VOPAGU-2260 file (C-alpha; in pm, 1 decimal, decimal comma):
REM VOPAGU-2260
SITE   aa  ch    i         X         Y         Z
SITE  UNK   A    0   10394,0   11676,6  -11840,0
SITE  UNK   A    1   10135,6   11630,9  -11563,8
SITE  UNK   A    2    9882,5   11836,8  -11755,7
SITE  UNK   A    3    9936,6   11639,2  -12074,2
SITE  UNK   A    4    9880,8   11305,5  -11891,9
SITE  UNK   A    5    9548,1   11427,7  -11746,3
SITE  UNK   A    6    9434,5   11536,0  -12091,7
SITE  UNK   A    7    9520,6   11197,2  -12236,3
SITE  UNK   A    8    9333,5   11017,4  -11953,2
SITE  UNK   A    9    9023,1   11231,9  -12002,0
SITE  UNK   A   10    9032,2   11153,8  -12369,1
SITE  UNK   A   11    9047,2   10778,6  -12296,6
SITE  UNK   A   12    8749,3   10763,0  -12049,5
SITE  UNK   A   13    8482,7   10852,4  -12305,9
SITE  UNK   A   14    8618,1   10575,6  -12520,4
SITE  UNK   A   15    8543,8   10322,1  -12235,5
SITE  UNK   A   16    8187,2   10442,6  -12196,0
SITE  UNK   A   17    8138,2   10428,9  -12568,6
SITE  UNK   A   18    8266,0   10076,4  -12567,2
SITE  UNK   A   19    8031,7    9963,6  -12291,1
SITE  UNK   A   20    7742,4   10129,2  -12470,7
SITE  UNK   A   21    7836,1    9952,3  -12789,8
SITE  UNK   A   22    7844,4    9616,3  -12610,6
SITE  UNK   A   23    7499,5    9672,9  -12457,9
SITE  UNK   A   24    7358,2    9781,1  -12792,2
SITE  UNK   A   25    7491,9    9466,2  -12946,8
SITE  UNK   A   26    7297,1    9251,0  -12695,7
SITE  UNK   A   27    6951,8    9121,7  -12790,3
SITE  UNK   A   28    6675,8    9348,6  -12654,5
SITE  UNK   A   29    6477,3    9065,7  -12473,4
SITE  UNK   A   30    6789,1    8967,4  -12288,6
SITE  UNK   A   31    6836,6    9322,2  -12163,0
SITE  UNK   A   32    6474,5    9332,7  -12046,4
SITE  UNK   A   33    6511,7    9008,5  -11857,2
SITE  UNK   A   34    6830,1    9125,6  -11691,5
SITE  UNK   A   35    6665,6    9449,9  -11582,8
SITE  UNK   A   36    6356,4    9262,4  -11455,6
SITE  UNK   A   37    6550,6    9007,8  -11250,8
SITE  UNK   A   38    6782,4    9276,0  -11123,8
SITE  UNK   A   39    6488,6    9483,8  -11006,4
SITE  UNK   A   40    6328,5    9180,1  -10842,1
SITE  UNK   A   41    6652,9    9084,6  -10671,4
SITE  UNK   A   42    6702,4    9438,1  -10543,9
SITE  UNK   A   43    6345,2    9446,1  -10413,4
SITE  UNK   A   44    6398,3    9109,9  -10241,9
SITE  UNK   A   45    6715,0    9233,8  -10076,5
SITE  UNK   A   46    6535,8    9547,3   -9957,1
SITE  UNK   A   47    6245,5    9334,2   -9818,0
SITE  UNK   A   48    6485,3    9093,1   -9649,8
SITE  UNK   A   49    6668,9    9379,5   -9485,8
SITE  UNK   A   50    6345,9    9541,4   -9363,7
SITE  UNK   A   51    6215,0    9202,6   -9232,0
SITE  UNK   A   52    6540,9    9150,2   -9046,3
SITE  UNK   A   53    6509,4    9495,3   -8889,5
SITE  UNK   A   54    6142,0    9419,9   -8789,3
SITE  UNK   A   55    6244,7    9087,8   -8635,7
SITE  UNK   A   56    6514,5    9253,5   -8432,1
SITE  UNK   A   57    6266,7    9521,8   -8316,3
SITE  UNK   A   58    6008,2    9256,4   -8220,7
SITE  UNK   A   59    6267,0    9054,2   -8030,3
SITE  UNK   A   60    6378,9    9367,2   -7846,2
SITE  UNK   A   61    6012,3    9452,9   -7769,2
SITE  UNK   A   62    5930,0    9110,4   -7626,0
SITE  UNK   A   63    6251,0    9100,7   -7429,9
SITE  UNK   A   64    6143,0    9432,0   -7274,6
SITE  UNK   A   65    5792,8    9298,6   -7199,8
SITE  UNK   A   66    5937,2    8984,3   -7042,3
SITE  UNK   A   67    6169,8    9195,7   -6833,6
SITE  UNK   A   68    5883,2    9411,3   -6707,0
SITE  UNK   A   69    5666,4    9103,6   -6630,8
SITE  UNK   A   70    5956,2    8941,2   -6450,3
SITE  UNK   A   71    6011,8    9250,9   -6238,4
SITE  UNK   A   72    5640,6    9271,2   -6151,6
SITE  UNK   A   73    5627,1    8900,3   -6065,3
SITE  UNK   A   74    5942,0    8934,9   -5859,3
SITE  UNK   A   75    5791,8    9231,4   -5674,5
SITE  UNK   A   76    5462,5    9051,1   -5608,8
SITE  UNK   A   77    5631,8    8730,0   -5498,8
SITE  UNK   A   78    5858,5    8921,7   -5267,8
SITE  UNK   A   79    5566,1    9106,9   -5108,5
SITE  UNK   A   80    5342,1    8798,7   -5082,1
SITE  UNK   A   81    5623,7    8600,4   -4929,9
SITE  UNK   A   82    5690,0    8885,4   -4690,2
SITE  UNK   A   83    5323,1    8904,0   -4588,0
SITE  UNK   A   84    5304,7    8527,1   -4540,7
SITE  UNK   A   85    5618,1    8534,7   -4332,8
SITE  UNK   A   86    5481,5    8822,2   -4124,5
SITE  UNK   A   87    5151,4    8638,1   -4077,0
SITE  UNK   A   88    5334,2    8321,0   -3981,8
SITE  UNK   A   89    5545,7    8511,0   -3731,7
SITE  UNK   A   90    5236,7    8684,6   -3589,2
SITE  UNK   A   91    5051,8    8354,1   -3564,5
SITE  UNK   A   92    5351,7    8196,8   -3394,9
SITE  UNK   A   93    5369,6    8481,8   -3145,0
SITE  UNK   A   94    4994,4    8458,7   -3076,6
SITE  UNK   A   95    5018,8    8081,2   -3036,6
SITE  UNK   A   96    5310,6    8120,2   -2798,2
SITE  UNK   A   97    5113,9    8384,2   -2604,8
SITE  UNK   A   98    4808,4    8157,6   -2588,6
SITE  UNK   A   99    5018,5    7862,4   -2475,2
SITE  UNK   A  100    5179,4    8082,6   -2210,5
SITE  UNK   A  101    4836,7    8196,0   -2087,3
SITE  UNK   A  102    4713,8    7836,6   -2093,9
SITE  UNK   A  103    5015,2    7720,1   -1896,8
SITE  UNK   A  104    4963,9    8003,6   -1650,8
SITE  UNK   A  105    4596,9    7913,6   -1614,3
SITE  UNK   A  106    4685,9    7546,0   -1559,3
SITE  UNK   A  107    4919,9    7651,9   -1282,7
SITE  UNK   A  108    4642,3    7865,9   -1130,2
SITE  UNK   A  109    4397,3    7574,7   -1148,2
SITE  UNK   A  110    4655,5    7343,8    -995,5
SITE  UNK   A  111    4710,1    7593,5    -715,4
SITE  UNK   A  112    4334,6    7636,2    -664,6
SITE  UNK   A  113    4291,1    7258,4    -661,4
SITE  UNK   A  114    4568,8    7219,6    -408,9
SITE  UNK   A  115    4414,7    7495,2    -197,4
SITE  UNK   A  116    4071,4    7331,7    -221,4
SITE  UNK   A  117    4220,6    7000,5    -116,2
SITE  UNK   A  118    4395,0    7169,0     174,3
SITE  UNK   A  119    4070,9    7339,1     278,4
SITE  UNK   A  120    3890,3    7006,3     250,3
SITE  UNK   A  121    4151,2    6844,4     472,1
SITE  UNK   A  122    4113,1    7127,9     722,5
SITE  UNK   A  123    3740,9    7054,2     741,1
SITE  UNK   A  124    3790,3    6683,3     808,7
SITE  UNK   A  125    3780,2    6722,9    1189,7
SITE  UNK   A  126    3435,4    6884,0    1161,4
SITE  UNK   A  127    3310,3    6607,2     933,4
SITE  UNK   A  128    3463,0    6343,6    1162,2
SITE  UNK   A  129    3292,9    6490,6    1467,7
SITE  UNK   A  130    2960,5    6496,9    1283,3
SITE  UNK   A  131    3005,6    6136,1    1168,6
SITE  UNK   A  132    3100,2    6005,6    1511,6
SITE  UNK   A  133    2815,5    6202,5    1669,6
SITE  UNK   A  134    2572,5    6025,0    1435,2
SITE  UNK   A  135    2719,0    5680,3    1502,3
SITE  UNK   A  136    2936,6    5641,2    1193,7
SITE  UNK   A  137    3291,5    5516,6    1164,8
SITE  UNK   A  138    3549,2    5745,2    1007,1
SITE  UNK   A  139    3837,2    5623,6     792,0
SITE  UNK   A  140    4079,1    5850,9     610,9
SITE  UNK   A  141    4428,7    5748,5     508,5
SITE  UNK   A  142    4586,0    5568,9     803,2
SITE  UNK   A  143    4343,9    5721,6    1053,8
SITE  UNK   A  144    4052,5    5510,9    1177,5
SITE  UNK   A  145    3803,9    5629,1    1438,8
SITE  UNK   A  146    3517,3    5411,9    1560,7
SITE  UNK   A  147    3206,2    5530,2    1736,3
SITE  UNK   A  148    3054,7    5332,9    2021,7
SITE  UNK   A  149    2715,2    5400,3    1863,3
SITE  UNK   A  150    2817,7    5214,0    1548,8
SITE  UNK   A  151    2913,5    4905,9    1755,4
SITE  UNK   A  152    2575,3    4909,9    1926,2
SITE  UNK   A  153    2410,2    4931,9    1585,4
SITE  UNK   A  154    2614,9    4633,2    1472,4
SITE  UNK   A  155    2513,6    4430,5    1776,6
SITE  UNK   A  156    2148,8    4516,3    1731,3
SITE  UNK   A  157    2147,3    4457,3    1359,8
SITE  UNK   A  158    2351,1    4137,3    1347,7
SITE  UNK   A  159    2500,0    4149,7     996,4
SITE  UNK   A  160    2442,0    4522,6     961,5
SITE  UNK   A  161    2718,0    4692,5     756,1
SITE  UNK   A  162    2841,4    5012,0     921,5
SITE  UNK   A  163    2856,6    5305,3     678,1
SITE  UNK   A  164    3202,0    5455,0     631,6
SITE  UNK   A  165    3300,3    5812,3     546,3
SITE  UNK   A  166    3609,1    5834,1     329,5
SITE  UNK   A  167    3820,1    6135,8     251,6
SITE  UNK   A  168    3809,7    6300,2     -92,0
SITE  UNK   A  169    3998,3    6135,3    -374,6
SITE  UNK   A  170    3997,9    6412,6    -633,8
SITE  UNK   A  171    3851,7    6742,2    -505,1
SITE  UNK   A  172    3665,9    6970,6    -740,4
SITE  UNK   A  173    3805,7    7315,7    -821,2
SITE  UNK   A  174    3654,3    7594,4    -611,6
SITE  UNK   A  175    3661,0    7858,6    -884,7
SITE  UNK   A  176    3639,3    7820,1   -1262,1
SITE  UNK   A  177    3562,8    8127,1   -1471,7
SITE  UNK   A  178    3310,9    8079,9   -1749,4
SITE  UNK   A  179    3530,9    8271,4   -1995,5
SITE  UNK   A  180    3811,9    8017,8   -1940,3
SITE  UNK   A  181    3598,3    7719,6   -2045,2
SITE  UNK   A  182    3364,7    7890,2   -2289,2
SITE  UNK   A  183    3557,7    7768,5   -2595,4
SITE  UNK   A  184    3514,5    7406,5   -2481,6
SITE  UNK   A  185    3133,5    7418,4   -2498,2
SITE  UNK   A  186    2997,0    7261,6   -2821,4
SITE  UNK   A  187    2753,0    7469,1   -3022,9
SITE  UNK   A  188    2394,5    7418,9   -2908,6
SITE  UNK   A  189    2501,1    7279,2   -2570,3
SITE  UNK   A  190    2446,6    7414,1   -2217,6
SITE  UNK   A  191    2679,2    7377,3   -1920,5
SITE  UNK   A  192    2574,5    7112,8   -1667,6
SITE  UNK   A  193    2878,4    7168,1   -1446,6
SITE  UNK   A  194    3244,0    7084,1   -1392,6
SITE  UNK   A  195    3330,3    6742,8   -1250,9
SITE  UNK   A  196    3666,4    6612,8   -1135,9
SITE  UNK   A  197    3698,9    6465,7   -1487,0
SITE  UNK   A  198    3629,2    6795,4   -1664,7
SITE  UNK   A  199    3346,3    6995,6   -1820,8
SITE  UNK   A  200    3002,3    6834,6   -1864,2
SITE  UNK   A  201    2756,5    6979,0   -2118,9
SITE  UNK   A  202    2420,8    6874,1   -2259,8
SITE  UNK   A  203    2218,0    6976,4   -2564,2
SITE  UNK   A  204    1991,5    7272,1   -2490,3
SITE  UNK   A  205    1678,4    7093,0   -2614,0
SITE  UNK   A  206    1725,0    6819,7   -2349,6
SITE  UNK   A  207    1763,8    7038,2   -2039,7
SITE  UNK   A  208    1697,3    7401,7   -2128,6
SITE  UNK   A  209    1316,6    7408,4   -2135,7
SITE  UNK   A  210    1266,1    7385,9   -1757,6
SITE  UNK   A  211    1551,6    7459,3   -1516,2
SITE  UNK   A  212    1515,0    7491,0   -1137,5
SITE  UNK   A  213    1799,8    7658,5    -947,5
SITE  UNK   A  214    1787,3    7635,2    -565,9
SITE  UNK   A  215    2025,4    7774,8    -305,7
SITE  UNK   A  216    2065,3    7994,3      -4,2
SITE  UNK   A  217    2182,1    8351,3     -12,3
SITE  UNK   A  218    2541,8    8379,8    -134,3
SITE  UNK   A  219    2557,8    8020,5    -262,1
SITE  UNK   A  220    2616,7    8121,3    -626,0
SITE  UNK   A  221    2270,2    8073,8    -776,7
SITE  UNK   A  222    2261,3    8426,4    -925,8
SITE  UNK   A  223    2587,4    8359,3   -1111,8
SITE  UNK   A  224    2449,1    8025,0   -1228,7
SITE  UNK   A  225    2133,8    8197,0   -1355,4
SITE  UNK   A  226    2327,0    8474,1   -1532,4
SITE  UNK   A  227    2543,3    8210,4   -1701,0
SITE  UNK   A  228    2229,5    8038,5   -1835,4
SITE  UNK   A  229    2107,4    8368,7   -1978,0
SITE  UNK   A  230    2447,1    8429,1   -2141,1
SITE  UNK   A  231    2436,2    8084,3   -2307,0
SITE  UNK   A  232    2085,2    8146,1   -2435,6
SITE  UNK   A  233    2159,7    8499,3   -2553,0
SITE  UNK   A  234    2442,8    8353,8   -2763,9
SITE  UNK   A  235    2188,0    8116,2   -2919,6
SITE  UNK   A  236    1949,2    8400,8   -3006,4
SITE  UNK   A  237    1703,9    8378,4   -2714,3
SITE  UNK   A  238    1487,3    8670,3   -2608,4
SITE  UNK   A  239    1362,3    8695,8   -2249,6
SITE  UNK   A  240    1078,5    8773,8   -2013,4
SITE  UNK   A  241    1148,3    8812,7   -1643,0
SITE  UNK   A  242     988,1    8839,9   -1297,3
SITE  UNK   A  243    1184,3    8946,7    -988,8
SITE  UNK   A  244     984,0    9021,1    -671,3
SITE  UNK   A  245    1301,8    9128,6    -489,4
SITE  UNK   A  246    1422,3    9368,3    -759,2
SITE  UNK   A  247    1497,3    9632,8    -495,5
SITE  UNK   A  248    1794,1    9440,5    -345,0
SITE  UNK   A  249    2149,0    9535,9    -439,2
SITE  UNK   A  250    2226,7    9173,1    -527,9
SITE  UNK   A  251    1895,5    9110,2    -703,7
SITE  UNK   A  252    1864,6    8921,7   -1030,2
SITE  UNK   A  253    1736,4    9244,6   -1187,7
SITE  UNK   A  254    2071,2    9411,2   -1122,9
SITE  UNK   A  255    2271,0    9100,1   -1211,6
SITE  UNK   A  256    2122,2    9061,4   -1560,7
SITE  UNK   A  257    2082,4    9429,5   -1651,6
SITE  UNK   A  258    2345,1    9369,7   -1920,8
SITE  UNK   A  259    2084,6    9162,9   -2109,7
SITE  UNK   A  260    1810,1    9427,5   -2077,2
SITE  UNK   A  261    1811,9    9491,9   -2453,7
SITE  UNK   A  262    1709,7    9127,2   -2509,2
SITE  UNK   A  263    1406,9    9142,3   -2277,6
SITE  UNK   A  264    1079,2    9178,6   -2464,4
SITE  UNK   A  265     931,1    9351,0   -2157,6
SITE  UNK   A  266    1116,3    9511,2   -1865,0
SITE  UNK   A  267    1174,8    9290,5   -1560,0
SITE  UNK   A  268     844,5    9263,6   -1371,5
SITE  UNK   A  269     864,5    9412,8   -1022,5
SITE  UNK   A  270     514,4    9398,3    -876,9
SITE  UNK   A  271     206,8    9179,2    -900,2
SITE  UNK   A  272      54,3    9376,6   -1185,8
SITE  UNK   A  273     369,0    9364,0   -1398,6
SITE  UNK   A  274     425,0    8995,6   -1315,8
SITE  UNK   A  275      72,9    8906,9   -1427,1
SITE  UNK   A  276     119,1    9094,4   -1755,0
SITE  UNK   A  277     453,1    8921,4   -1825,6
SITE  UNK   A  278     320,3    8571,6   -1744,4
SITE  UNK   A  279       2,3    8621,3   -1948,0
SITE  UNK   A  280     207,5    8746,3   -2245,0
SITE  UNK   A  281     440,6    8444,5   -2228,4
SITE  UNK   A  282     151,8    8197,0   -2195,5
SITE  UNK   A  283     -41,5    8362,6   -2479,9
SITE  UNK   A  284     263,9    8333,9   -2707,5
SITE  UNK   A  285     289,2    7961,9   -2629,0
SITE  UNK   A  286     -81,1    7903,6   -2693,0
SITE  UNK   A  287     -65,7    8084,2   -3028,1
SITE  UNK   A  288     236,3    7881,9   -3136,1
SITE  UNK   A  289      65,9    7560,8   -3031,4
SITE  UNK   A  290    -249,1    7660,6   -3224,4
SITE  UNK   A  291     -44,6    7724,5   -3540,2
SITE  UNK   A  292    -104,6    8099,9   -3541,0
SITE  UNK   A  293     268,7    8178,9   -3539,3
SITE  UNK   A  294     479,6    8094,6   -3843,9
SITE  UNK   A  295     794,0    7888,4   -3815,7
SITE  UNK   A  296    1079,8    7914,8   -3741,5
SITE  UNK   A  297     986,1    8015,8   -3388,4
SITE  UNK   A  298    1183,3    8286,6   -3208,7
SITE  UNK   A  299    1354,4    8133,1   -2904,6
SITE  UNK   A  300    1211,1    8276,1   -2580,3
SITE  UNK   A  301    1301,6    8209,6   -2216,0
SITE  UNK   A  302    1111,1    8316,7   -1904,3
SITE  UNK   A  303    1324,0    8369,5   -1591,4
SITE  UNK   A  304    1149,3    8395,3   -1252,9
SITE  UNK   A  305    1341,1    8471,8    -932,9
SITE  UNK   A  306    1230,1    8426,8    -570,9
SITE  UNK   A  307     960,6    8173,9    -661,9
SITE  UNK   A  308     916,2    8100,6    -290,7
SITE  UNK   A  309     774,5    8447,5    -228,5
SITE  UNK   A  310     527,6    8402,8    -516,4
SITE  UNK   A  311     417,4    8071,0    -364,3
SITE  UNK   A  312     260,3    8243,5     -62,0
SITE  UNK   A  313     -12,7    8467,4    -211,2
SITE  UNK   A  314    -180,2    8727,9      11,4
SITE  UNK   A  315    -438,8    8863,0    -235,3
SITE  UNK   A  316    -660,1    8752,4    -522,0
SITE  UNK   A  317    -422,0    8907,3    -775,1
SITE  UNK   A  318    -127,8    8720,1    -625,1
SITE  UNK   A  319    -337,8    8400,5    -643,1
SITE  UNK   A  320    -381,1    8460,3   -1016,5
SITE  UNK   A  321      -5,8    8513,3   -1057,2
SITE  UNK   A  322      67,1    8184,4    -877,2
SITE  UNK   A  323    -187,8    7998,8   -1089,6
SITE  UNK   A  324     -30,1    8136,3   -1408,1
SITE  UNK   A  325     317,0    8046,3   -1285,0
SITE  UNK   A  326     219,8    7685,9   -1208,5
SITE  UNK   A  327      61,3    7649,5   -1552,9
SITE  UNK   A  328     370,2    7791,3   -1725,5
SITE  UNK   A  329     601,2    7566,5   -1523,5
SITE  UNK   A  330     407,9    7259,0   -1634,4
SITE  UNK   A  331     412,7    7384,1   -1995,2
SITE  UNK   A  332     788,6    7442,0   -1983,5
SITE  UNK   A  333     853,8    7095,2   -1845,0
SITE  UNK   A  334     626,6    6906,4   -2082,3
SITE  UNK   A  335     557,1    7095,5   -2405,5
SITE  UNK   A  336     746,1    7422,9   -2447,6
SITE  UNK   A  337    1069,7    7285,1   -2592,9
SITE  UNK   A  338     878,1    7179,7   -2905,3
SITE  UNK   A  339     799,4    7547,6   -2962,9
SITE  UNK   A  340    1143,2    7698,7   -2875,4
SITE  UNK   A  341    1023,2    7824,2   -2536,2
SITE  UNK   A  342    1144,4    7752,3   -2184,2
SITE  UNK   A  343    1177,0    7875,5   -1829,4
SITE  UNK   A  344    1434,0    7919,5   -1553,7
SITE  UNK   A  345    1297,2    7925,3   -1198,2
SITE  UNK   A  346    1504,5    8032,8    -897,2
SITE  UNK   A  347    1428,8    7993,4    -527,1
SITE  UNK   A  348    1607,7    8006,5    -192,8
SITE  UNK   A  349    1434,3    7695,2     -63,0
SITE  UNK   A  350    1230,7    7400,0    -184,3
SITE  UNK   A  351     940,8    7406,1      63,0
SITE  UNK   A  352     605,6    7387,5    -115,3
SITE  UNK   A  353     765,5    7394,6    -462,5
SITE  UNK   A  354     713,6    7028,7    -550,8
SITE  UNK   A  355     520,1    7143,9    -858,2
SITE  UNK   A  356     848,7    7265,5   -1008,9
SITE  UNK   A  357    1048,8    6958,0    -911,6
SITE  UNK   A  358     790,8    6727,8   -1068,1
SITE  UNK   A  359     848,2    6869,5   -1418,3
SITE  UNK   A  360    1200,0    7020,5   -1409,7
SITE  UNK   A  361    1436,0    6881,2   -1672,7
SITE  UNK   A  362    1740,9    7008,8   -1483,9
SITE  UNK   A  363    1770,0    7085,8   -1110,9
SITE  UNK   A  364    2077,3    7267,0    -977,4
SITE  UNK   A  365    2093,9    7265,0    -596,4
SITE  UNK   A  366    2342,1    7501,6    -435,5
SITE  UNK   A  367    2437,1    7517,4     -69,3
SITE  UNK   A  368    2153,6    7461,3     181,8
SITE  UNK   A  369    2206,4    7431,2     558,1
SITE  UNK   A  370    1891,8    7270,7     698,5
SITE  UNK   A  371    1853,1    6896,1     645,6
SITE  UNK   A  372    1481,3    6914,1     567,0
SITE  UNK   A  373    1553,7    7165,6     288,2
SITE  UNK   A  374    1838,5    6947,3     161,1
SITE  UNK   A  375    1606,4    6645,1     141,1
SITE  UNK   A  376    1335,1    6837,7     -42,8
SITE  UNK   A  377    1577,7    6995,1    -287,8
SITE  UNK   A  378    1792,6    6690,6    -367,3
SITE  UNK   A  379    1514,6    6427,0    -341,2
SITE  UNK   A  380    1760,0    6202,0    -154,0
SITE  UNK   A  381    1834,6    6097,4     203,4
SITE  UNK   A  382    2211,9    6098,4     163,3
SITE  UNK   A  383    2354,7    6195,3     504,4
SITE  UNK   A  384    2705,9    6215,6     366,5
SITE  UNK   A  385    2592,4    6457,6      94,7
SITE  UNK   A  386    2409,4    6672,1     349,1
SITE  UNK   A  387    2713,8    6687,8     577,7
SITE  UNK   A  388    2946,3    6792,6     296,3
SITE  UNK   A  389    2692,2    7043,9     158,4
SITE  UNK   A  390    2726,1    7254,0     473,8
SITE  UNK   A  391    3093,9    7305,6     385,6
SITE  UNK   A  392    3049,5    7372,5      15,3
SITE  UNK   A  393    3224,3    7673,4    -143,6
SITE  UNK   A  394    3032,2    7920,4    -355,1
SITE  UNK   A  395    2924,1    7767,1    -685,7
SITE  UNK   A  396    2926,2    7402,5    -569,7
SITE  UNK   A  397    2605,2    7223,1    -669,8
SITE  UNK   A  398    2416,9    6894,3    -676,3
SITE  UNK   A  399    2273,6    6836,2   -1025,1
SITE  UNK   A  400    1999,4    6599,7   -1137,8
SITE  UNK   A  401    1688,6    6600,3   -1355,1
SITE  UNK   A  402    1476,0    6420,8   -1612,7
SITE  UNK   A  403    1672,8    6576,6   -1896,4
SITE  UNK   A  404    1987,9    6388,7   -1797,1
SITE  UNK   A  405    2049,6    6031,0   -1899,6
SITE  UNK   A  406    2144,4    5750,4   -1664,8
SITE  UNK   A  407    2492,8    5811,4   -1526,8
SITE  UNK   A  408    2483,4    6184,4   -1603,3
SITE  UNK   A  409    2269,1    6305,3   -1312,7
SITE  UNK   A  410    2291,5    6309,1    -934,0
SITE  UNK   A  411    2640,8    6456,6    -947,3
SITE  UNK   A  412    2821,9    6704,8    -726,6
SITE  UNK   A  413    2962,3    6962,7    -970,4
SITE  UNK   A  414    3121,1    7305,8    -960,5
SITE  UNK   A  415    2929,2    7569,1   -1155,6
SITE  UNK   A  416    3146,0    7813,0   -1356,1
SITE  UNK   A  417    3157,9    8167,1   -1223,7
SITE  UNK   A  418    3007,2    8424,0   -1459,5
SITE  UNK   A  419    3081,6    8791,1   -1409,6
SITE  UNK   A  420    2767,9    8991,7   -1463,8
SITE  UNK   A  421    2744,2    9237,3   -1751,7
SITE  UNK   A  422    2692,2    9571,3   -1582,1
SITE  UNK   A  423    2627,0    9782,9   -1892,4
SITE  UNK   A  424    2255,8    9819,2   -1953,8
SITE  UNK   A  425    1942,0    9988,8   -1830,7
SITE  UNK   A  426    1585,3    9885,3   -1760,5
SITE  UNK   A  427    1344,3   10115,1   -1940,4
SITE  UNK   A  428     989,9   10116,3   -1800,5
SITE  UNK   A  429     692,7   10291,8   -1963,5
SITE  UNK   A  430     698,4   10663,0   -1881,3
SITE  UNK   A  431     342,7   10682,3   -1748,4
SITE  UNK   A  432     198,2   10783,0   -1417,5
SITE  UNK   A  433     125,3   10480,0   -1205,7
SITE  UNK   A  434      97,5   10379,3    -847,5
SITE  UNK   A  435     411,8   10320,7    -649,3
SITE  UNK   A  436     560,4    9978,9    -725,2
SITE  UNK   A  437     495,3    9747,0    -433,0
SITE  UNK   A  438     729,3    9445,9    -414,7
SITE  UNK   A  439     573,2    9101,3    -427,1
SITE  UNK   A  440     670,0    9022,9     -73,5
SITE  UNK   A  441     458,7    8840,5     180,9
SITE  UNK   A  442     471,0    8901,2     554,5
SITE  UNK   A  443     692,2    8594,0     574,6
SITE  UNK   A  444     940,4    8755,9     334,6
SITE  UNK   A  445     940,5    9078,4     531,7
SITE  UNK   A  446    1029,4    8894,0     851,5
SITE  UNK   A  447    1300,7    8697,4     671,5
SITE  UNK   A  448    1451,7    9016,2     528,6
SITE  UNK   A  449    1442,3    9184,5     870,3
SITE  UNK   A  450    1624,3    8887,9    1027,0
SITE  UNK   A  451    1889,2    8902,0     755,7
SITE  UNK   A  452    1948,1    9274,7     810,0
SITE  UNK   A  453    1984,6    9228,6    1186,4
SITE  UNK   A  454    2231,8    8942,1    1133,0
SITE  UNK   A  455    2437,3    9151,9     891,3
SITE  UNK   A  456    2468,6    9420,0    1160,7
SITE  UNK   A  457    2606,9    9156,0    1396,7
SITE  UNK   A  458    2318,3    9190,2    1641,8
SITE  UNK   A  459    2112,3    8918,1    1808,4
SITE  UNK   A  460    1791,9    8833,3    1623,9
SITE  UNK   A  461    1496,2    8869,3    1859,1
SITE  UNK   A  462    1124,2    8920,8    1816,0
SITE  UNK   A  463    1154,3    9272,5    1956,4
SITE  UNK   A  464    1430,3    9370,6    1710,2
SITE  UNK   A  465    1249,9    9220,1    1411,4
SITE  UNK   A  466     926,8    9399,9    1503,3
SITE  UNK   A  467    1106,9    9732,4    1448,5
SITE  UNK   A  468    1143,8    9652,6    1076,9
SITE  UNK   A  469     792,6    9527,7     995,6
SITE  UNK   A  470     446,0    9688,6    1001,6
SITE  UNK   A  471     282,6    9440,0    1240,4
SITE  UNK   A  472     300,4    9329,7    1604,1
SITE  UNK   A  473     531,4    9103,3    1799,8
SITE  UNK   A  474     281,0    8817,7    1821,8
SITE  UNK   A  475     263,3    8783,4    1444,1
SITE  UNK   A  476     641,6    8829,4    1418,7
SITE  UNK   A  477     692,7    8540,3    1661,1
SITE  UNK   A  478     455,8    8315,1    1464,5
SITE  UNK   A  479     624,6    8395,3    1135,2
SITE  UNK   A  480     973,9    8340,9    1279,1
SITE  UNK   A  481     864,1    7998,1    1401,3
SITE  UNK   A  482     726,9    7923,5    1054,6
SITE  UNK   A  483    1057,9    8023,4     894,4
SITE  UNK   A  484    1253,4    7798,4    1128,6
SITE  UNK   A  485    1013,8    7512,1    1049,4
SITE  UNK   A  486    1090,3    7562,4     681,3
SITE  UNK   A  487    1461,4    7531,9     751,4
SITE  UNK   A  488    1561,1    7898,4     729,7
SITE  UNK   A  489    1865,6    8001,3     935,3
SITE  UNK   A  490    1734,8    8321,9    1094,0
SITE  UNK   A  491    1922,6    8337,3    1425,3
């Protein structure tokens, strides 16, 4: 039965196909064409739509991937930048805290130094009081009042004469201030004038830098003051010439400024011949600039001359020429050189016979001097109180005045910053055969040096002892020692 049913079914299927074929054949031919055309178009549209949908999905997936990558990169960069900024901020905070700690520590040190200076000043009051009473002055400090019988006599003789009073210090200056600690406070193009009780005082280089005179006894701090001026000028691009008659000393300027040797156009002059060459070279440069033979901008140049006092006592024709050149250059520095970026720094232990510097100096820095006649010549005043206090000054204390300072800025007692010399450097002199270098030292200098050596050994300075150190007799030694004492030198 199953077989018969399959046969019957197979016989019926061809009849269905024949029927469908008959129906299609009965349709009009144009209609069939249109059906096939629209069917093909519809199928093509469906295929295009499907492929466009797949492309859209692929593009969306692609851009989602790109966005994800960009986001990850941005996240990575932001994280790292933020981390660096945070690290920098933390480092800056630590550095700021360290600086503030150092600043606080330095303030404490300054406060301690100020307190110590005040204590030392108080300890010296009995000496000042004795000096004042001895000279007929009344002394008043705090609740203590001491009158001198001499002052009463002066009052009786003078009628309405006002008796001068000496008062104790109100705000003592610091005894030690390192240049490195105040260097950042100095405006660009300014030079240090000194440190007052109110703080640091500076002045533009063009006002005071062209002609500076630094005076002071041995150990008063003038070498540090000079080295500081060279450091300021080196920072501003200055080159240097130099003369140092006492180059052979351990504490000479030559040794103190050897760290700037690479900025010297010629090695430090040691004898008369070298000094003449240096001074003539400096003066020739000025004359050529003034004559318009040198193109602008001018290179800044400073001449530094130590121990001017020894150069002021010539013993030969060549030394006379050196002194004449030096006086001409000093006048040029005080009056004209600043217009051509040139200047000079002149250093001496005393002021005797050096009026020709004081007459043109734009800035005068007077360190500790002991003899009153030297104090008067150096400070150009007759201030007894200043002279009395000067004898007790610590190293670096100075009296500052000059034509380069305006009214109210000069005639001040200031502390000069301490500058530690730069030891790295070497003076290179021409490698040629020449006569032995003879220091520019007069007989007066030789006697002075001999007296200083005897005093350092703790022995009594006598004519006989000094004569052992110099190449001439006792009679001349005695005359020169008297001359030194007349000039205010402390030789015994």
